[in-house]
Structure formats: structure tokens, C-alpha cells
N, C-alpha and C positions, 0 to 999 in steps of 0.2 A: 631532400629530407630536412636539411637544416632550416630551410625557409618555412616548412610546415611547423617545425618545433617553435621557431621564433614567432610565427603567426599565432599559434596556440597560447604561447606565453603572453603575448600582447593582449589577446582576448581575455585571458584570465585576469590580467592586471586591470583592464578596463572595466570588467564587469564584477570584480570581487566585492566592491562596496554595495552593488545593487542587491547582492544576495546575503549581505550581513544580517544576521538575526538580531532582534532586540532581546536583551537578557533581562530577566526579572528576578527579584529576590523577595522572599517572604518567610515568616516563621510559622511552622505548622502547629497542630494541636499538641504535639509532644515537646514543643519548645525548640525544635531543631530548625536552623536556618536552611532554607532550600533555595537553590539557584537553578533556573532553567529558562528556556525560550518559550515554554508552554506553561501557562498558569492554570491549575485546576479551578473549576468554577467557584468553589467555596472560598478561594483566596483572591479572587479578582479584585475585590475592594481594598485589600490590604497590601497587595503586591506592589512593589515600586520598581521602576525601570532603573537598571544599573548603567552608569555612565561608562562606556567602553572606549571613549575617545583617547584615553591615555595609552592605549595599545597601538595607536596609529603612529607611524613614523613620519615626521615632517620632511619636506623636500630638502631642507638644510641638513637634517640628520642623515638623510640618504646620501647626499653629496659628500658629507664628511666621511661616511663609511666607505664610499667609493674611493676617495682619496687615500684613506688608510689602507684599503685593500690593495691599491696600486703600489703603495710604499712597501707593503708586506710581500707582494709578489717580487718586487725588485730585490728586497732583502733575501728572499728565498733563492732567487737566481744567483746571488753572489755567494751564498753558502756552498762550500764544496761538499761532495758526498763524503760520508763518514768512512774513514779508513779503519779496517779491522785491526791492524797491527799498531795502533797508537798506544803509547805507554800511558798509564794512569798516574797522575800527580797527586800529592797528598791532599790538596784542597777539594778533591772530589771531581775536578775537571780533568780533561785529557789534554796533553801537550799538543800544540799545533806548531809544526815546524815553520819558522819564518813569520809567525803571527803573534801578536801580543794577546790574542784572545783564545781561550780554550774552547773545545767543542761544547762543553757544558754552558759556557757563557753565551755562545752563539744560540744554543737551544733555548736558553732563558730569554735572550733578546727576542727571538722569533715568537716565543710563547707570550711575552708581554705585548708585542705588536698585535698578535692575534686577539688577545683580551681587549686591547684598545679598540680594535675594529668591531668586535661584537658588542661593546658597551652601549652604543646608542640604540641597539635593537632589543635591549632588555627592558621589559615593562613589568608592571605589577602582576600581570597575568602570565609571565614567563617570557620565553624568547620569541620575538616576532619572526614569522616565517621567512622574511626576505634576507635574514642574516646569512644564510648559507649561500646565497647568490653572490654576495659581495666579500665575504670573509672566509678564510681558510682556518679550520680548527687545527690547532697545534697542541699536542699533549703536554701536560705539565712535566717538566724535566726533573722536578725535585725528588721523585722516588729513585731515579737513576743517578742523579748528580748530588743530591743532598740540598739542604737549604742554603741559598747563596749568602755569602758574607758581604755586606755593603759597607 
């Protein structure tokens, strides 16, 4: 089963560029800018092709994301599971016995590592689809812990 999934994933990666549509932009008779992969006949002469190369992730960016994801996984493995009975300290963090770092500080560190991992996958068109393969989304701890003091 795993081999089949890996094979399908590999085929998807190999043929994804072959099916990439060309995107066009034009202004219609109402003055609205339209963007589509299909241009109506009356706008064929004024439509221009949109450069979508900025949404592609380079091999260097992909490698950096993989390295950050590995560091993030190591960090997550080192973080202990949250204890329910930990006392809350005044700075919004929770005391951690025998450690100089509170639970909120650990959550903030994991959140920042997650944001760094996702950063190279953000393009002008939104998040590149490969990001979820290499990075783990960590929720923002500020609603729970408050804004950190630096």
C-alpha cells in the first residue's frame, strides 16, 4: 500500500508541470480586471499572459524547507507532553520543573520554527502546495499565553 502511494506521489510530482495551465489577464468592457486560463474571443487581442514562475519553489528553497522541517521534528520530539496540573506563573507562561523554559516559551519556539519552515513556500499567489509535506503547522500560542516579552 505504501509503495502505491509513493508511486502516485512521484507521478504527480513528475507530471504536475505538464498540466500547468497558462493564466491570462485582461480588462473587460465594465473596466474590471479578469483573470482566467480561458480567454473569451473578444479579448484575445488584449489579454496578456501572467507570469506564474514566482509560485514555483526552487530546489534550494525545497532543501532549506526540508532541513527546517527536520529541525522542527527534533524540537517537537524533545518537548514533553503538557501536564494538566502545572501552575500558571504571572508572565502568562507555565512553570516547568527543572527547566528554565516555560511551556508557553516552548510553544512560542515551536510556533516560530513552524513559521520559518513555511516561509519559503509563501508566494504572491498564496501558500505553495508542497508546504504541508515538509512543515508542521503549529498554532499561534499568543491567545493562550499572551504576547511574549522580549
